[in-house]
C-alpha positions in Angstrom: -9.2 26.8 -3.9 -7.7 24.2 -6.1 -8.9 20.6 -6.2 -7.0 17.7 -7.6 -7.7 14.0 -7.9 -6.5 10.9 -9.6 -6.2 11.4 -13.4 -9.4 10.2 -15.1 -8.7 6.9 -16.9 -11.1 4.5 -18.6 -11.9 1.0 -17.4 -10.4 -1.7 -19.6 -11.3 -5.1 -18.1 -10.2 -6.8 -21.3 -6.6 -5.7 -20.5 -6.3 -8.5 -18.1 -7.0 -11.3 -20.6 -4.9 -9.5 -23.3 -2.0 -9.3 -20.9 -2.3 -13.0 -19.8 -2.0 -14.1 -23.4 1.1 -11.9 -24.1 3.0 -11.5 -20.8 6.5 -10.3 -20.4 9.2 -13.0 -20.4 6.7 -15.8 -20.5 5.0 -17.7 -23.3 1.6 -17.2 -21.9 -0.5 -17.8 -18.8 -2.0 -21.0 -20.1 1.5 -22.4 -20.7 2.5 -21.4 -17.2 -0.3 -23.2 -15.4 -0.3 -26.2 -17.6 3.3 -26.9 -16.7 2.7 -26.9 -13.0 0.8 -29.2 -10.7 0.4 -27.3 -7.5 -0.4 -23.6 -7.6 -0.8 -20.8 -5.0 -2.5 -17.5 -5.8 -1.3 -14.6 -3.7 -3.8 -11.7 -3.4 -4.0 -8.4 -1.5 -5.8 -7.9 1.7 -8.7 -5.7 2.6 -6.6 -2.5 2.9 -5.9 -2.3 -0.8 -8.3 -1.3 -3.6 -7.3 -4.1 -5.9 -10.3 -5.5 -7.8 -9.1 -9.0 -7.1 -12.3 -10.9 -7.6 -12.6 -9.7 -11.2 -9.1 -10.9 -12.0 -9.6 -14.3 -10.3 -12.6 -15.0 -12.5 -10.4 -14.7 -15.6 -7.7 -17.1 -14.5 -9.4 -20.4 -15.6 -8.0 -22.4 -12.7 -11.1 -24.5 -11.9 -10.1 -28.2 -11.6 -6.5 -27.3 -10.7 -4.8 -28.0 -7.4 -4.9 -24.4 -6.2 -4.5 -22.6 -2.8 -5.3 -18.9 -2.4 -3.5 -16.9 0.3 -4.5 -13.4 1.4 -1.2 -11.6 1.9 -1.8 -9.5 4.9 1.7 -8.5 5.9 1.4 -7.3 9.4 -2.2 -6.1 9.0 -5.0 -7.8 10.9 -6.8 -10.7 9.3 -9.8 -9.7 7.2 -13.3 -10.6 8.5 -15.7 -12.7 6.6 -17.3 -9.8 4.8 -13.9 -8.5 3.8 -12.9 -11.9 2.5 -16.0 -12.1 0.4 -15.3 -8.6 -1.0 -11.7 -9.7 -1.9 -12.6 -13.0 -3.5 -16.1 -12.3 -4.8 -17.5 -15.0 -2.4 -16.6 -17.1 0.6 -14.0 -18.9 -1.5 -12.2 -18.1 -4.8 -14.2 -18.7 -8.0 -12.1 -21.7 -8.9 -12.4 -23.3 -5.4 -9.5 -24.8 -3.6 -8.1 -23.9 -0.2 -8.1 -20.5 1.4 -5.5 -19.3 3.8 -4.8 -15.9 5.5 -1.2 -15.1 6.1 -0.3 -14.4 9.8 3.0 -12.7 10.2 3.0 -13.5 13.9 2.6 -17.2 13.5 6.2 -18.4 13.7 5.2 -22.0 13.0 4.0 -21.0 9.5 7.3 -19.4 8.5 10.5 -20.7 6.9 13.8 -18.8 7.2 15.9 -18.5 4.0 18.7 -16.1 5.1 19.2 -12.4 5.4 19.6 -9.4 3.0 22.8 -7.4 3.0 21.0 -4.8 5.1 20.3 -7.3 7.8 16.7 -8.1 7.1 16.1 -11.7 8.2 13.8 -13.4 5.7 11.0 -15.4 7.3 8.5 -16.4 4.6 5.2 -18.2 4.5 5.7 -22.0 4.2 3.0 -22.3 1.4 5.4 -20.6 -1.0 7.8 -23.6 -0.7 5.0 -26.2 -1.2 3.9 -24.9 -4.6 5.6 -25.2 -7.9 3.7 -22.2 -9.4 3.1 -18.8 -7.7 0.5 -16.5 -9.2 0.6 -12.9 -7.8 -2.4 -10.5 -8.2 -1.6 -6.9 -7.1 -2.0 -3.3 -7.9 0.6 -0.5 -8.3 0.1 2.8 -6.6 2.5 5.3 -5.0 3.7 4.4 -1.5 5.0 6.9 0.9 8.3 5.1 1.8 8.5 2.1 -0.6 8.1 4.3 -3.7 5.3 2.2 -5.1 3.1 -0.7 -4.0 2.8 -4.0 -5.9 5.2 -6.4 -7.7 8.1 -7.4 -5.4 6.1 -6.5 -2.3 4.0 -9.7 -2.5 7.0 -11.5 -0.8 8.3 -8.9 1.6 6.3 -7.6 3.5 3.1 -9.3 2.3 4.0 -12.9 3.0 6.9 -12.3 5.5 7.2 -12.7 9.3 6.7 -9.8 11.6 10.4 -9.7 12.4 11.3 -9.4 8.7 8.7 -6.6 8.2 10.0 -4.6 11.2 13.6 -4.9 10.0 12.7 -3.8 6.5 10.4 -1.0 7.4 13.0 0.5 9.8 14.9 1.4 6.6 12.2 3.9 5.8 13.7 6.3 8.2 16.5 6.8 5.7 16.1 10.1 3.8 16.4 8.2 0.5 13.1 6.4 1.1 10.1 8.3 -0.2 7.0 8.4 -2.3 7.5 7.5 -6.0 11.2 7.0 -5.4 12.8 3.7 -6.3 16.4 4.4 -7.3 18.5 4.5 -4.2 15.5 3.8 -1.9 16.8 1.3 0.7 13.3 -0.1 1.4 12.7 -0.9 -2.3 16.2 -2.3 -2.7 15.7 -4.5 0.3 12.5 -5.8 -1.3 14.4 -6.6 -4.5 17.2 -8.4 -2.7 14.7 -10.5 -0.7 13.1 -11.5 -4.1 16.5 -12.3 -5.4 17.3 -14.5 -2.4 14.0 -16.3 -2.8 14.7 -16.8 -6.5 12.4 -19.0 -8.5 11.6 -16.2 -11.0 10.4 -18.7 -13.6 7.9 -20.0 -11.1 6.3 -16.6 -10.4 3.6 -15.2 -12.7 2.8 -11.7 -11.7 -0.4 -9.8 -12.6 0.0 -6.1 -11.8 -2.9 -3.6 -12.2 -3.3 0.1 -12.5 -6.8 1.3 -11.6 -9.3 3.9 -12.4 -10.6 6.3 -9.7 -13.5 3.8 -9.3 -11.0 1.0 -8.6 -11.6 -0.7 -11.9 -8.8 -2.1 -14.1 -7.4 0.4 -16.5 -4.1 -1.2 -17.3 -2.5 -4.7 -16.8 1.0 -5.8 -17.0 1.7 -9.5 -16.3 4.4 -12.1 -16.6 7.9 -11.8 -15.0 7.5 -10.4 -11.5 10.2 -7.7 -11.9 9.5 -6.6 -15.5 5.7 -6.4 -15.0 6.2 -4.3 -11.9 8.4 -1.7 -13.6 6.1 -1.5 -16.6 3.1 -0.9 -14.3 5.1 1.7 -12.4 5.4 3.9 -15.5 1.6 3.8 -16.0 1.0 4.4 -12.3 3.2 7.5 -12.3 1.2 8.9 -15.2 -2.0 8.1 -13.3 -1.4 9.1 -9.7 1.2 11.9 -9.8 -0.7 15.1 -10.3 1.0 18.5 -10.9 -0.2 21.6 -8.9 0.8 25.2 -9.4 2.6 25.8 -6.1 2.6 24.8 -2.4 -0.5 25.5 -0.4 -1.0 27.0 3.1 -3.8 24.4 3.7 -4.1 21.0 2.2 -7.3 18.9 2.6 -6.5 15.3 2.0 -9.3 12.8 1.8 -8.7 9.1 2.5 -11.3 7.0 0.7 -12.3 3.4 1.3 -10.6 1.0 1.9 -7.7 3.3 3.0 -9.8 5.0 5.6 -10.1 1.8 7.6 -8.0 3.1 10.5 -5.5 5.8 11.6 -2.6 3.6 10.7 -3.6 3.3 7.1 -5.0 6.8 6.8 -1.6 8.3 7.7 -0.6 7.6 4.0 -3.0 10.4 3.0 -1.0 12.8 5.2 2.4 11.7 3.9 1.3 11.7 0.2 0.6 15.5 0.3 3.6 16.7 2.3 5.3 18.1 -0.7 2.3 20.2 -1.5 2.0 22.0 1.8 4.2 24.9 2.8 6.4 24.7 5.9 4.2 25.9 8.8 1.1 25.0 6.9 -1.9 22.8 7.9 -2.9 19.4 6.6 -6.5 18.4 7.2 -6.9 14.6 7.0 -10.5 13.5 6.3 -10.9 9.8 7.2 -13.6 7.7 8.8 -11.1 5.6 10.8 -13.9 3.1 11.3 -11.6 0.5 12.9 -10.0 3.1 15.2 -6.2 3.4 15.5 -5.3 0.1 13.8 -1.9 -1.3 14.8 -1.1 0.6 18.0 2.7 0.4 17.8 3.3 3.7 15.9 0.6 5.4 18.1 2.1 4.4 21.4 5.6 5.5 20.3 4.3 8.9 19.3 2.3 9.2 22.5 5.2 8.2 24.8 7.2 11.4 24.4 9.4 10.6 27.4 10.7 7.4 25.9 13.1 6.9 22.9 11.6 5.3 19.9 12.4 1.6 19.6 13.3 0.4 16.1 12.3 -3.1 17.1 8.6 -2.1 17.6 6.3 -2.5 14.6 5.2 0.9 13.6 8.5 2.5 14.4 8.9 3.6 10.8 5.5 5.3 10.7 6.1 7.0 14.1 9.4 8.5 12.8 7.8 9.7 9.6 4.9 11.3 11.5 7.2 12.9 14.1 9.3 14.5 11.3 6.3 15.8 9.5 4.8 17.3 12.7 8.0 19.4 13.0 7.0 21.2 9.8 3.2 21.3 9.7 0.1 21.1 11.8 -2.3 18.2 11.2 -6.1 18.4 11.8 -8.0 15.1 11.7 -11.7 14.9 10.7 -12.9 11.5 11.8 -15.1 9.4 14.1 -12.2 8.9 16.5 -12.7 10.0 20.1 -11.1 13.4 20.4 -8.5 12.2 22.9 -7.0 9.8 20.4 -5.6 12.3 17.9 -4.8 14.8 20.7 -2.4 12.3 22.4 -0.2 12.4 19.3 -0.4 16.2 18.7 -3.1 16.0 16.1 -6.1 18.4 16.3 -9.5 16.5 16.2 -12.6 17.7 14.4 -15.9 16.0 13.6 -16.9 18.3 10.7 -14.9 19.2 7.6 -16.2 22.7 7.3 -15.3 23.4 11.0 -11.8 22.2 10.3 -11.4 24.3 7.2 -12.8 27.4 9.0 -10.3 27.0 11.8 -7.4 26.5 9.4 -8.3 29.7 7.5 -8.6 31.5 10.8 -5.1 30.4 11.7 -3.5 30.9 8.3 -5.5 33.9 7.1 -8.3 34.6 4.6 -5.8 34.9 1.7 -4.5 31.4 2.3 -4.0 29.1 -0.6 -6.2 25.9 -0.1 -5.6 22.7 -2.0 -8.1 19.8 -1.8 -6.7 16.3 -2.7 -9.3 13.7 -3.4 -8.1 10.1 -3.0 -5.3 11.4 -0.8 -4.1 7.9 0.0 -2.9 7.3 -3.5 -2.7 10.7 -5.3 0.6 12.5 -5.1 0.3 16.3 -5.8 3.7 17.7 -6.9 4.2 21.5 -7.1 5.8 22.6 -10.3 9.0 23.8 -8.5 9.3 20.3 -6.9 8.7 18.1 -9.9 
């Protein structure tokens, strides 16, 4: 049995302040905020491991006219406990207003046009009411966008549901995939949305790469595009892990906060697909404490007598899962009622050892087994696939 995890990196909390003083394409963070009267700080929601609170404490924004918006994309709103975990308290350490983006609230959105791929851009109104936008994000591999972070603060994080569905439908293209940016239609649509929004000089982006304990190990800040691509290089070195060869059985563990529901936990299945042989078994280990999550993808997979509808949120995830299930079997070790995974052709278990024993019974005692810790962000790549 081989076990892999995120590469060990050391925490470097001072990297945030160093990066703020010498950002890319900007004179410095202090110069950026001093030249602007009304600021909005955009932060990740409860489904990302970003140590947002630690960064917010370093921004020195007390006394400024600042609003903080939790950029949820199409995810549910965080509860009070989750908000306090994100911000380090009920409000941001510098005070000001707190808002939670709601992609389904059409009254809060402003349309600015469409991308060349037809994605209608509906964006949160707060972006247009501020003369300075500060983005705090983290960069990790993403199973169809290539990487999280950077340009994603706009689309999908602060976009309307219609915009998100249109963009995410592009993920069914074979050129979309994990760690892939060049030629990836989803990523290119993100970039075009950012270009249409413009205002590059008004956006100060702070992009983090994290340790396995979700502490800051590297920071790149300044220009939203340059800081993103810089962080991508560090993220690739951190999260992409070589393995000797494909395995018959891959155990993929979704750790908090990515184990929140089945919708989010699916990333831990997709991330390891290159590491499992065709006809192999993936064992997803995830609490799924919120159950299924957004039900769109689930109902599409469960309704086998109906064609998949690309206008339904979750269509992209359902298509990816359906393709994967053509090649591999998926066991799920979770707290979900057994009927939930069974409806979408996943085999339920409540005990990891039981699932492993069954997988070995199916594939044989000589099976090669790979365990992937942090399966939601670690990408194991076999030597012959690198």
